[in-house]
C-alpha positions as CSV (number, residue, x, y, z in Angstrom):
1,M,38.9,161.3,131.8
2,S,40.9,161.4,135.0
3,R,39.1,161.5,138.4
4,R,40.7,164.9,139.2
5,K,39.3,166.5,136.0
6,T,35.9,164.9,136.5
7,E,35.7,166.4,140.0
8,R,36.8,169.8,138.7
9,L,34.2,169.8,136.0
10,L,31.5,168.8,138.5
11,N,32.5,171.5,140.9
12,L,32.4,174.0,138.1
13,V,28.9,173.0,137.2
14,I,27.7,173.2,140.8
15,C,29.3,176.6,141.2
16,L,27.8,178.1,138.1
17,L,24.4,176.6,138.9
18,S,24.4,177.9,142.5
19,T,25.3,181.5,141.8
20,R,22.6,184.2,141.6
21,R,24.8,186.5,139.5
22,P,27.4,185.9,136.9
23,L,30.9,185.1,138.2
24,S,34.1,186.4,136.6
25,A,36.9,184.0,135.7
26,E,38.9,185.1,138.8
27,Q,36.0,184.5,141.1
28,I,35.5,181.0,139.7
29,R,39.2,180.4,140.1
30,Q,39.0,181.2,143.8
31,A,35.7,179.3,144.4
32,V,36.3,176.0,142.4
33,P,38.8,173.4,143.7
34,G,41.2,172.4,141.0
35,Y,41.8,175.9,139.6
36,D,44.2,176.9,142.4
37,T,47.2,177.1,140.2
38,G,49.7,179.9,140.6
39,N,50.1,180.3,136.8
40,D,47.6,182.7,135.3
41,E,48.1,181.4,131.7
42,A,47.7,177.8,132.8
43,F,44.4,178.6,134.5
44,Q,43.0,180.4,131.5
45,R,43.8,177.4,129.2
46,M,42.3,175.0,131.7
47,F,39.2,177.1,132.2
48,E,38.6,177.5,128.4
49,R,39.0,173.7,127.8
50,D,36.5,173.0,130.6
51,K,33.9,175.4,129.3
52,N,34.2,173.9,125.8
53,E,33.9,170.3,127.1
54,L,30.8,171.2,129.2
55,R,29.2,172.9,126.2
56,E,30.0,169.9,124.0
57,I,27.9,167.6,126.3
58,G,25.0,170.1,126.3
59,I,25.5,172.1,129.4
60,P,24.5,175.8,128.7
61,I,27.1,178.2,130.0
62,E,26.0,181.8,129.5
63,V,28.4,184.7,129.1
64,H,27.3,188.1,130.5
65,R,29.1,191.2,129.6
66,D,28.5,194.2,131.9
67,P,29.7,197.5,130.5
68,W,30.6,198.5,134.0
69,E,32.9,195.5,134.5
70,D,36.2,194.7,132.9
71,E,35.7,190.9,132.7
72,P,32.7,188.9,131.5
73,G,30.7,186.8,133.9
74,Y,29.6,183.2,133.6
75,R,26.6,181.3,135.0
76,I,24.4,178.3,134.1
77,P,20.7,179.1,134.0
78,R,18.9,176.4,136.0
79,Q,15.8,176.5,133.8
80,A,18.0,175.7,130.8
81,Y,20.0,173.0,132.6
82,E,17.3,171.0,134.3
83,L,15.4,168.4,132.3
84,P,11.6,168.6,132.0
85,E,9.5,166.0,133.9
86,I,9.9,162.6,132.4
87,T,6.8,160.6,131.8
88,L,6.6,157.2,130.0
89,E,3.7,155.5,128.3
90,A,3.0,151.8,129.2
91,D,4.7,150.5,126.0
92,E,7.8,152.8,126.6
93,A,8.2,151.5,130.2
94,A,7.9,148.0,128.9
95,V,10.7,148.6,126.4
96,L,13.0,150.0,129.1
97,G,12.4,147.0,131.3
98,L,12.9,144.6,128.5
99,A,16.2,146.3,127.5
100,A,17.4,146.0,131.1
101,Q,16.6,142.3,131.1
102,V,18.5,141.8,127.8
103,W,21.7,143.2,129.2
104,Q,21.3,141.8,132.8
105,R,24.0,139.1,132.4
106,A,26.2,141.0,130.0
107,N,29.0,143.6,130.4
108,L,26.5,146.5,130.3
109,A,24.4,145.1,133.2
110,E,25.7,147.7,135.6
111,A,24.9,150.6,133.2
112,A,21.4,149.2,132.5
113,G,20.6,148.7,136.2
114,G,22.0,152.2,137.0
115,A,19.8,153.8,134.3
116,L,16.6,152.1,135.7
117,L,17.6,153.1,139.3
118,K,17.9,156.8,138.3
119,L,14.6,156.7,136.5
120,R,12.8,155.2,139.5
121,A,14.5,157.8,141.8
122,A,13.0,160.5,139.6
123,G,9.5,158.9,140.0
124,V,9.4,157.2,136.6
125,E,7.9,153.8,136.6
126,T,9.5,151.1,134.5
127,D,8.1,147.7,133.7
128,E,10.7,144.9,134.2
129,S,8.2,142.1,133.9
130,A,7.4,142.8,130.3
131,G,9.1,139.7,129.0
132,G,6.5,137.4,130.5
133,P,7.6,133.7,130.6
134,L,10.4,134.3,128.1
135,E,13.8,135.6,129.3
136,L,16.0,137.4,126.8
137,R,19.7,137.7,127.3
138,V,22.7,139.2,125.5
139,D,25.9,137.3,125.9
140,T,29.0,139.5,125.9
141,R,31.6,137.3,127.6
142,D,34.3,138.4,125.2
143,P,36.9,140.3,127.4
144,S,37.4,142.9,124.7
145,F,33.7,144.0,124.5
146,P,33.7,146.7,127.2
147,A,36.8,148.5,125.8
148,L,35.5,148.3,122.2
149,W,32.0,149.5,123.2
150,E,33.5,152.5,125.0
151,A,35.8,153.2,122.0
152,V,32.8,153.3,119.6
153,R,30.9,155.5,122.0
154,D,33.9,157.9,122.4
155,R,34.9,157.7,118.7
156,R,38.4,156.7,119.7
157,V,41.0,154.7,117.9
158,V,42.1,151.4,119.4
159,R,45.0,149.0,119.1
160,F,44.9,145.2,119.8
161,D,46.5,141.9,118.9
162,Y,44.4,139.8,116.5
163,R,44.6,136.1,115.5
164,A,43.4,135.5,111.9
165,A,41.2,132.5,111.2
166,G,43.1,129.3,110.8
167,S,46.4,130.8,112.1
168,E,48.1,131.1,115.5
169,V,50.1,134.2,114.4
170,L,49.1,137.4,116.2
171,L,49.1,140.6,114.3
172,T,48.8,144.1,115.9
173,R,45.9,146.1,114.4
174,T,45.1,149.8,114.8
175,V,41.4,150.3,114.1
176,E,39.0,153.3,113.9
177,P,35.9,151.5,115.3
178,W,32.6,152.2,113.7
179,G,30.4,149.8,115.6
180,V,30.1,146.6,117.6
181,V,27.6,144.1,116.2
182,S,26.2,140.7,117.2
183,R,25.4,138.0,114.6
184,R,24.5,134.4,115.2
185,G,25.8,134.5,118.8
186,R,29.1,136.0,117.8
187,W,30.3,139.6,118.3
188,Y,32.3,141.7,115.8
189,V,33.8,145.1,115.7
190,V,33.7,146.9,112.3
191,G,36.0,149.8,111.4
192,H,38.8,151.2,109.4
193,D,42.0,149.2,109.6
194,R,44.9,151.7,109.5
195,E,47.5,149.0,108.7
196,R,45.6,147.8,105.6
197,A,44.0,151.2,104.9
198,A,40.6,149.6,104.3
199,P,37.4,148.7,106.2
200,R,37.6,145.5,108.0
201,V,35.5,143.2,110.3
202,F,37.2,141.6,113.4
203,R,35.6,138.9,115.5
204,L,36.0,139.7,119.2
205,S,36.8,136.1,120.2
206,R,40.0,136.3,118.1
207,I,41.2,139.5,119.9
208,T,44.0,138.5,122.3
209,G,45.1,140.6,125.2
210,P,44.0,144.2,126.1
211,V,42.4,146.7,123.8
212,T,44.4,149.9,124.1
213,P,43.0,153.4,123.3
214,V,45.1,155.4,120.9
215,G,45.0,159.2,120.9
216,R,42.2,161.5,121.9
217,P,38.4,160.8,121.8
218,G,36.3,162.2,119.1
219,V,38.6,161.6,116.1
220,V,36.8,158.7,114.5
221,A,34.2,159.6,111.9
222,V,31.8,156.9,110.7
223,P,31.1,157.2,106.9
224,A,27.6,158.2,106.2
225,D,27.1,155.4,103.6
226,V,28.5,152.5,105.6
227,D,26.2,149.6,106.5
228,I,27.9,147.9,109.4
229,R,25.4,145.0,109.7
230,S,25.7,144.0,106.1
231,M,29.5,144.0,106.4
232,V,29.2,141.6,109.3
233,G,26.6,139.5,107.5
234,H,28.8,139.1,104.4
235,R,31.8,138.2,106.6
236,D,29.7,135.7,108.7
237,D,28.3,134.0,105.6
238,S,31.7,133.4,104.2
239,L,33.0,131.5,107.3
240,A,34.5,128.0,107.0
241,P,32.0,125.1,107.1
242,E,30.9,124.0,110.5
243,R,32.5,121.1,112.3
244,T,31.4,118.8,115.1
245,A,32.8,119.0,118.6
246,T,32.4,116.3,121.3
247,I,32.1,117.5,124.8
248,R,31.7,115.5,128.1
249,I,29.3,117.3,130.5
250,R,28.2,116.3,134.0
251,E,24.6,115.2,134.4
252,H,22.0,117.9,135.0
253,T,24.4,120.7,134.1
254,C,25.5,122.7,131.0
255,Q,21.9,123.4,129.9
256,W,23.0,125.7,127.1
257,L,25.2,123.0,125.5
258,R,22.4,120.5,125.8
259,Q,20.0,122.9,124.0
260,I,22.3,123.5,121.0
261,G,23.7,120.0,120.7
262,S,22.8,116.4,120.6
263,V,23.1,114.6,123.9
264,R,23.9,110.9,124.6
265,P,23.9,109.3,128.1
266,G,27.4,108.5,129.3
267,E,28.9,106.7,132.3
268,G,30.0,107.7,135.8
269,G,27.7,110.8,136.1
270,W,28.7,112.2,132.7
271,D,26.8,112.7,129.4
272,E,28.3,113.3,125.9
273,V,27.1,116.2,123.7
274,T,28.0,116.8,120.1
275,V,27.9,120.4,118.9
276,E,28.2,122.0,115.5
277,F,30.6,124.9,115.3
278,A,32.7,127.0,112.9
279,D,35.0,129.1,115.2
280,P,36.8,127.2,118.0
281,E,37.6,130.4,119.9
282,W,33.9,131.3,120.1
283,L,32.9,127.9,121.4
284,A,35.8,127.8,123.7
285,G,34.7,131.0,125.3
286,S,31.3,129.5,126.1
287,V,32.7,126.1,127.3
288,V,35.0,127.6,129.8
289,G,32.1,129.3,131.5
290,F,30.9,125.8,132.7
291,A,34.3,125.2,134.4
292,A,34.7,121.7,135.7
293,D,31.3,120.6,134.4
294,A,32.4,120.5,130.7
295,E,35.4,118.8,129.1
296,V,36.2,118.9,125.4
297,T,37.4,115.6,124.0
298,D,37.5,116.5,120.3
299,P,38.6,118.3,118.1
300,P,42.1,119.1,119.3
301,D,42.1,122.8,118.3
302,L,39.0,123.4,120.3
303,R,40.4,121.6,123.3
304,D,43.6,123.7,123.0
305,A,41.6,126.9,122.8
306,V,39.8,126.0,126.1
307,I,43.1,125.1,127.8
308,R,44.6,128.4,126.6
309,R,41.7,130.4,128.1
310,L,41.8,128.5,131.4
311,K,45.6,129.1,131.7
312,G,45.1,132.7,130.9
313,A,42.4,133.0,133.7
314,L,44.8,131.2,136.1
315,A,47.6,133.6,135.3
């Protein structure tokens, strides 16, 4: 949604909430910025679309028909618009705090933090220390995650370039996304592939370049009988056997690699860690996060994947 349209809808809501009596369409046209068009027909179409969009997101716009007036009036009753007082039990507050911790270092960190801030501003206490000594995190460093998450939320078709397993060939896919799922540290998008006219699972680490929205929101329908997690589980269990990567890491750094691999002391301030992996793109996406503290020595395809990502970041 464009910024101009967002401002117009917000101004319309404020206008209809503030009025003590129903306003006609012409009065709204004069009072709300953004409706100052000289074309009567264009205004009517715009006003009808705006009313429908506000009603779709749950804002109650009442229509009042006065027998003494030629045009109907519109207003938003404040008691129907405002939410009741929000109160949370101790376990509910703990769950909210834990959820915010999980997403703190992921792409939804800003949204999670903003939600907690709004709740605290409304006087709702949230417990952000519920995790105790354990710290939970969700890793969503795949660049395509935000766009795909928004597409699933908005039920919108997307298009992206995809590299199949064991191939360097990029194919363009047009997908109706049903959900984004994490399994074994990897993220997948599940949906209907229009090119192949069938449900498919795509690993986010193999998506190259931007994810482009196609068409209008609200057109994707998720089948009632689809089990997204089982589709990802079946795909994940059929992956190629894991291989071993050898990575040089600086002393006292790269704790994540040390935890998942086997470490041997090296020379000159470096250690050597061996890590089991199946997808070089997934491991490369994690290794590049350590920058100059990690250097892949083997296998060549993993090293090439790291170099390709670093060149992309430089570009």
